[in-house]
N, C-alpha and C positions, 0 to 999 in steps of 0.2 A: 504494502500501501503506499509507504513513503515514497520507493520508490518512480510509483506516478505522481505522485507528487508533487516531488524534483522535477521532474520529466517537462511534466507543465507548468511550472514556474520556469523553469529554465527559459527551454518556450515560446514565454508570456516576453519573457527581458530579453533573449537573443529578436522579436518581433517587430517587438516597439522601440529598437535600436533600425533595425535596419531601415522601416519607416521615414524615423528622424531626420534621417541624415537629410542637408538637400540637394536639390539634383542637379548636376555635372551645369553648368555653366555651355551653352548654345554647345546642346547637343550636334553631334553633327547626325546628317541621314541617310542609313546604309543602302549601303548600292547593289542594289540585287536582281539587273538585269542578266547578268552575264550565268551564273549561277540556278534563273527563271524559266533561259534557252538550251542551259545545259540538262534541265527537269525534262525539258518541254521532247528535244528529241534526244534526249535518251527513251523515253517512253513510246515515243514514237518506236525508234527501232524497236525495241522488248513488243510489242503489240505489236509489228508488223513479225518479226519472227514468231510468235504465237499462232499470231494465222499459217503462215507457212509450213509449221510444224506438223498443226489441227490440218489443211490440206493435202499435209505432203501422209499425211498416217492415212485418212479415211478414201483416200485413194486408191493405197494399196489393197 
């Protein structure tokens, strides 16, 4: 029972310390262009491969 109470108190303390920090000055936007393009191309490639393998399996 003591472990639960200690864990609860420590969690509340650390969460309150995290929220009490001021935000950083002038946050820079995160560029997602390259990662988004890579994700789109890899999805197209994997989808095409799955369709090709499915068609190849069904023809036999």
